[in-house]
C-alpha atoms as one frame of an Amber mdcrd trajectory, in Angstrom:
protein
   0.000   0.000   0.000   2.838   2.349   0.894   4.642   1.510  -2.331   1.432
   2.181  -4.269   0.988   5.593  -2.644   4.622   6.460  -3.399   4.160   5.540
  -7.043   1.023   7.685  -7.248   2.806  10.608  -5.658   5.667  10.306  -8.137
   3.199  10.178 -11.008   1.408  13.310  -9.774   4.717  15.185  -9.467   5.676
  14.058 -12.975   2.363  15.271 -14.443   2.633  18.637 -12.687   6.219  19.176
 -13.848   5.423  18.232 -17.439   2.356  20.496 -17.399   4.467  23.409 -16.226
   7.077  22.729 -18.893   4.502  22.580 -21.682   2.768  25.668 -20.293   6.077
  27.481 -20.355   6.601  26.482 -23.970   3.234  27.942 -24.895   3.940  31.319
 -23.270   4.813  33.758 -26.086   8.120  35.564 -25.934   7.894  39.133 -24.662
   7.487  41.617 -27.465  10.519  43.849 -27.827   9.694  47.293 -29.170  12.278
  49.696 -30.483  12.367  53.081 -28.831  11.257  55.628 -31.387  13.741  58.335
 -32.291  12.323  61.349 -34.089  15.147  63.653 -35.060  14.795  67.345 -35.720
  14.316  68.288 -39.398  17.570  68.675 -41.298  16.266  71.878 -42.848  16.269
  74.773 -40.404  12.930  76.526 -39.820  12.448  80.071 -40.992  13.818  82.530
 -38.417  11.531  85.281 -37.173  14.291  87.260 -35.431  17.946  87.809 -36.239
  20.814  86.859 -33.968  21.704  90.536 -33.758  18.210  91.448 -32.578  18.029
  89.013 -29.699  21.620  89.791 -28.658  20.851  93.506 -28.664  17.625  93.009
 -26.722  19.479  90.989 -24.112  22.327  93.521 -23.813  19.845  96.384 -23.396
  17.260  94.498 -21.319  17.585  96.914 -18.378  17.048 100.085 -20.426  14.741
  98.810 -23.164  11.524 100.878 -22.954   9.644  98.284 -25.003  11.073  95.454
 -22.909  11.605  93.148 -25.873  13.704  90.687 -23.889  11.292  90.496 -20.967
   8.412  89.762 -23.335  10.420  87.003 -25.017  11.610  85.422 -21.813   8.104
  85.302 -20.346   6.775  83.175 -23.207   7.263  79.541 -24.145   8.968  77.104
 -23.849   7.358  76.930 -20.448  10.148  75.190 -18.561  12.520  78.063 -19.344
  10.268  80.879 -18.160  11.994  83.121 -15.619  15.094  80.881 -15.601  16.556
  82.481 -18.721  15.624  86.107 -18.068  19.151  87.005 -16.977  20.919  84.557
 -19.276  22.440  85.455 -22.658  21.244  83.571 -25.764  23.692  80.668 -26.041
  24.103  78.812 -29.324  23.040  75.167 -29.623  20.379  75.319 -26.922  16.587
  74.943 -27.273  16.211  78.397 -25.708  18.313  80.043 -28.435  16.441  78.218
 -31.193  13.106  79.244 -29.705  14.221  82.874 -29.637  15.194  82.687 -33.307
  12.220  80.870 -34.816   9.541  80.474 -32.151   9.749  76.678 -32.441   9.859
  74.598 -29.284  12.612  71.994 -29.729  12.988  71.091 -26.087  13.198  67.353
 -25.448  12.430  65.204 -22.431  16.143  65.210 -21.711  16.201  69.016 -21.589
  13.305  69.067 -19.157  14.885  66.335 -17.024  18.156  68.295 -16.822  16.244
  71.415 -15.836  14.354  69.538 -13.105  17.641  68.174 -11.760  19.131  71.656
 -11.877  16.335  73.054  -9.712  16.976  70.298  -7.167  20.728  70.913  -7.342
  20.217  74.633  -6.671  18.440  73.856  -3.420  21.211  71.502  -2.354  23.865
  74.046  -3.374  22.544  76.457  -0.755  23.603  74.067   2.017  26.875  75.009
   3.680  28.365  71.746   4.868  31.530  69.743   4.249  30.303  68.808   0.753
  29.335  72.362  -0.191  31.908  72.575  -2.991  30.711  69.351  -4.610  27.074
  70.458  -4.467  27.996  73.698  -6.230  30.117  71.909  -8.832  27.148  69.726
  -9.745  24.790  72.720  -9.920  27.314  74.622 -12.026  27.666  71.702 -14.436
  23.902  71.395 -14.943  23.544  75.153 -15.428  26.335  75.028 -18.005  24.534
  72.235 -19.874  21.376  74.353 -20.026  23.280  77.390 -21.313  22.798  79.392
 -18.104  26.281  80.887 -18.080  25.696  83.475 -15.363  24.260  80.889 -12.981
  26.990  78.414 -13.859  29.714  80.962 -13.183  28.201  81.812  -9.796  28.117
  78.168  -8.735  31.669  77.481  -9.930  33.071  80.558  -8.192  31.472  79.487
  -4.918  32.806  75.958  -5.390  36.322  77.289  -5.981  36.131  79.284  -2.750
  35.181  76.170  -0.789  37.944  74.131  -2.414  40.705  76.718  -2.179  39.838
  79.044   0.710  37.544  77.366   3.251  39.279  75.715   6.213  38.346  73.838
   9.380  41.341  72.607  11.371  39.148  70.603  13.724  37.686  68.595  10.852
  41.146  68.163   9.338  42.339  66.664  12.635  39.350  64.330  12.797  40.001
  63.223   9.233  43.658  62.497  10.004  42.710  59.849  12.594  39.298  58.682
  11.379  37.061  58.767   8.322  38.519  60.723   5.434  35.197  62.211   4.354
  34.511  64.228   7.506  36.614  67.140   6.296  35.686  69.841   3.793  35.625
  68.501   0.247  38.528  69.988  -1.713  38.534  67.839  -4.831  41.708  66.565
  -6.433  44.043  68.433  -8.778  41.999  67.382 -11.829  38.707  68.592 -10.390
  40.173  71.923  -9.290  41.703  72.386 -12.736  38.376  71.632 -14.411  36.510
  74.120 -12.192  38.833  76.874 -13.400  38.655  75.526 -16.953  34.885  75.952
 -17.058  35.175  79.440 -15.594  37.655  80.244 -18.355  35.368  78.743 -20.974
  32.442  80.835 -19.757  34.569  83.991 -19.920  35.751  83.019 -23.420  32.174
  82.553 -24.624  31.164  86.038 -23.485  34.399  87.419 -25.002  36.014  88.461
 -21.721  39.403  87.203 -22.876  41.455  88.728 -20.055  39.330  86.866 -17.512
  39.509  83.726 -19.643  43.325  83.907 -19.630  43.369  84.271 -15.843  41.095
  81.281 -15.296  42.921  79.045 -17.771  46.174  80.018 -16.040  44.657  79.046
 -12.681  43.595  75.730 -14.192  47.183  75.072 -15.269  48.395  76.001 -11.768
  45.923  73.520 -10.261  47.250  70.849 -12.609  50.756  71.557 -11.242  49.628
  70.186  -7.857  49.417  66.603  -9.131  51.331  64.192  -6.871  53.136  62.720
  -9.912  55.665  65.397 -10.884  56.324  63.821 -14.295  52.641  64.285 -15.220
  52.367  67.934 -14.251  51.620  70.191 -17.182  50.558  67.316 -19.439  47.023
  68.535 -19.980  46.461  69.390 -23.632  42.975  70.801 -23.043  44.222  73.603
 -20.781  47.178  74.591 -22.946  45.025  74.551 -26.070  42.433  76.940 -24.672
  44.882  79.351 -23.119  46.635  79.346 -26.489  43.386  80.257 -28.245  42.876
  83.004 -25.673  46.335  84.433 -26.329  45.450  84.531 -30.035  42.331  86.543
 -29.284  44.448  88.898 -27.133  46.963  89.317 -29.939  49.809  87.654 -27.996
  51.004  85.330 -30.756  54.317  84.376 -29.123  52.655  83.027 -25.974  49.990
  81.406 -28.121  52.662  79.431 -30.006  54.259  78.315 -26.737  50.891  77.158
 -25.393  50.035  75.244 -28.571  53.412  73.525 -28.523  52.766  72.407 -24.940
  49.326  71.204 -25.985  50.828  69.226 -28.866  53.452  67.628 -26.609  50.842
  66.536 -24.058  48.088  65.668 -26.501  46.350  62.301 -26.738  45.409  62.588
 -30.412  47.781  61.722 -33.220  46.227  64.442 -35.372  48.681  67.267 -34.681
  47.033  69.671 -37.132  44.544  70.663 -34.403  47.447  72.439 -32.662  48.652
  74.196 -35.825  48.653  77.959 -35.299  47.770  78.807 -38.892  44.858  76.375
 -38.852  43.516  77.775 -35.593  43.926  81.395 -36.654  42.176  80.699 -39.951
  39.198  78.923 -38.396  35.950  80.765 -37.780  34.030  77.909 -36.133  35.110
  75.853 -33.114  33.100  73.008 -31.619  33.951  71.651 -28.170  32.201  68.312
 -27.711  31.958  66.594 -24.337  31.132  62.888 -24.285  30.401  60.305 -21.625
  30.860  60.636 -17.877  33.954  60.936 -15.751  35.380  58.313 -13.382  33.805
  57.639 -10.002  35.431  56.766  -6.695  34.910  53.425  -4.984  36.090  52.076
  -1.635  38.636  49.275  -1.471  40.712  47.553   1.189  39.818  45.234   4.069
  38.415  48.175   6.047  37.377  50.327   3.063  40.286  52.615   3.839  41.291
  53.144   0.217  39.318  55.184  -2.305  40.184  54.525  -5.912  38.861  55.843
  -9.192  36.957  53.527 -11.470  36.398  54.474 -15.132  32.792  55.037 -16.132
  31.416  53.114 -19.076  29.914  55.058 -21.972  29.067  54.119 -25.540  30.405
  57.120 -27.436  33.851  56.651 -28.958  33.903  59.202 -31.748  32.018  62.060
 -33.343  31.647  63.339 -36.921  30.641  66.913 -37.737  28.280  67.806 -40.559
  27.781  71.409 -41.671  24.546  71.949 -43.607  24.307  68.201 -44.172  27.848
  67.770 -45.532  30.568  65.876 -43.686  33.179  68.362 -42.429  35.461  66.003
 -40.502  35.757  64.261 -37.172  36.359  65.637 -33.710  39.755  65.057 -32.105
  40.525  64.081 -28.545  41.822  66.849 -26.257  41.225  65.413 -22.786  40.487
  62.046 -21.218  39.307  62.135 -17.607  40.372  58.571 -16.819  43.863  59.182
 -18.209  44.164  62.289 -16.055  43.046  60.795 -12.729  44.738  57.420 -13.196
  48.147  58.959 -13.915  48.103  61.685 -11.261  50.062  59.664  -8.694  49.468
  58.806  -5.046  48.440  61.749  -2.871  49.344  62.351   0.759  45.754  61.612
   1.723  45.963  58.215   0.024  49.201  57.427   1.849  47.608  58.451   5.138
  44.615  56.217   4.491  46.933  53.306   3.771  48.793  53.906   7.029  45.534
  53.992   8.999  44.395  50.762   7.402  47.683  49.042   8.263  47.570  50.339
  11.833  44.030  49.069  12.302  45.021  45.616  11.064  47.833  45.427  13.625
  45.773  46.778  16.521  42.897  44.343  15.960  45.064  41.379  16.962  46.534
  43.033  20.051  45.217  42.128  23.542  42.820  44.596  25.199  42.774  47.031
  22.281  41.457  44.629  19.632  37.806  45.340  20.276  38.400  49.082  20.181
  40.323  48.759  16.918  37.442  46.869  15.318  35.211  49.883  15.898  37.781
  52.312  14.481  36.251  53.786  11.310  38.962  54.541   8.747  36.837  54.616
   5.606  38.129  56.645   2.675  36.482  59.526   0.845  34.495  58.588  -2.259
  33.137  62.048  -3.003  33.906  63.054  -6.591  32.701  65.367  -9.352  31.351
  62.433 -11.345  29.129  64.484 -13.691  32.220  65.734 -15.510  32.535  64.440
 -19.085  34.613  61.356 -19.742  36.329  62.891 -22.766  36.488  66.303 -24.416
  36.865  66.578 -28.186  37.569  69.505 -30.490  36.726  70.409 -34.068  37.615
  73.623 -35.822  37.279  74.727 -39.400  36.499  77.523 -41.793  32.979  77.723
 -43.162  31.351  80.398 -45.330  29.960  83.419 -43.471  26.289  83.057 -42.666
  24.106  80.796 -40.562  24.457  77.053 -40.615  22.917  73.850 -39.330  25.416
  71.744 -37.382  24.813  68.014 -37.027  26.789  65.710 -34.753  26.823  61.964
 -35.298  28.294  59.831 -32.525  29.788  56.395 -33.022  30.419  53.433 -30.737
  33.462  51.197 -30.511  32.239  49.139 -33.494  31.997  52.271 -35.683  28.205
  52.014 -35.893  26.356  55.271 -35.432  24.521  55.699 -32.150  21.350  57.002
 -33.765  19.674  58.157 -30.560  22.688  60.324 -29.742  22.468  62.350 -32.972
  22.191  66.101 -32.494  21.046  68.836 -34.879  21.430  72.525 -34.059  20.144
  75.465 -36.086  21.194  79.074 -36.683  24.926  78.757 -35.911  26.362  82.092
 -37.157  29.829  82.485 -38.661  31.677  85.490 -40.048  34.940  86.317 -41.781
  36.325  88.398 -38.890  35.187  86.641 -35.730  35.217  83.151 -34.216  32.095
  81.260 -33.228  32.457  78.806 -30.339  29.816  76.157 -29.717  29.888  73.975
 -26.585  28.058  70.651 -26.830  27.637  67.470 -24.818  26.515  64.061 -25.959
  23.435  62.500 -24.399  21.005  59.813 -25.405  17.815  61.337 -26.851  19.024
  64.911 -26.331  17.496  65.842 -29.687  14.731  63.228 -29.724  11.495  65.038
 -30.473   9.350  61.910 -30.042   6.762  61.996 -27.286   8.265  64.991 -25.510
   4.815  66.250 -24.589   3.693  63.034 -22.971
């Protein structure tokens, strides 16, 4: 009887299992749908205002009796109302294109960045040990939106926290305990990049004396790298101070800077550092791609903080002017190369010593239990929203207004369609240089479903 019951039980289990297997076979595979990408039209819309008009209205916004700028900045696109009232019209932004043609080309990505910026502004008002980092993040988001005045304010405050603010009590606590209790100062790369963006903002508004000062400060920050043999090997900084010297008419110093940029460059294409090429160009594109490295904790007691490279798809970028291929962008800076070759800092050595001391103390009589509770964790705070790489393109195009298209490519040389960007009304002239700052992002110019 027992054997019979066991056989029945085995038969029931068999039937149930087989039923489940067959049921699983009948379940249809999940339907995979491609995300729709609706790019902006290749043909620019008809402008309703000139670049000169909106620039003049902005410059005279305080004294304009008809208040042209105020009327413009109080209209659509809705998410930019009030935010852009005190901001100049910056090329290659939805706000600039709206001012020119009245068309709303904002995407979901634009609105998401703006929402994050509003949150970051609230956090940036907090004065704590991470105040500099909060302001760096807010400044980066403002820069992405084209809010140069706001971005400059955040970066200047961040620089003060990194270079001026002190708290000896917190420094002492950090020396014997957790590394992240002290005021965040950033590393040499982050301090250099803060000054770089301040210089870039000054360059965009044609304050070239201020741009030279900030680029010089960026180079000075780079000189604080622990690895002496890597100091000064930052092509991005030398390149832009060289361009600034050209605009100031100091050709000798410009040549010296470009030679330093060439010697420390990552790209084999040396023509980007050629003085004649740079002087003859009337359009410069600075393209930021990917995200910078992040810090992670390592070690038996998490005493070490090390940088880990961020993964991003973009590995190259082609530039099209009015639909025609005009060349590829060239590498000027790689964040991972900078942070991974900077050397071992005093803080890192101190953290290593604390970790070793804790290991020894934990096995000693009487003090072992106290040592176990000793918190020696490292500092993983970092300016991770920095770009992973910065590329450059410059060339000479006919005077007028142009449509600039960027096509990004992955490691397999296939185009990343959803990363494609199209920007209208980029002005060029025979006597002046136009600088356009861009950053890659998935769906940044995807017009599909933005209203949903």
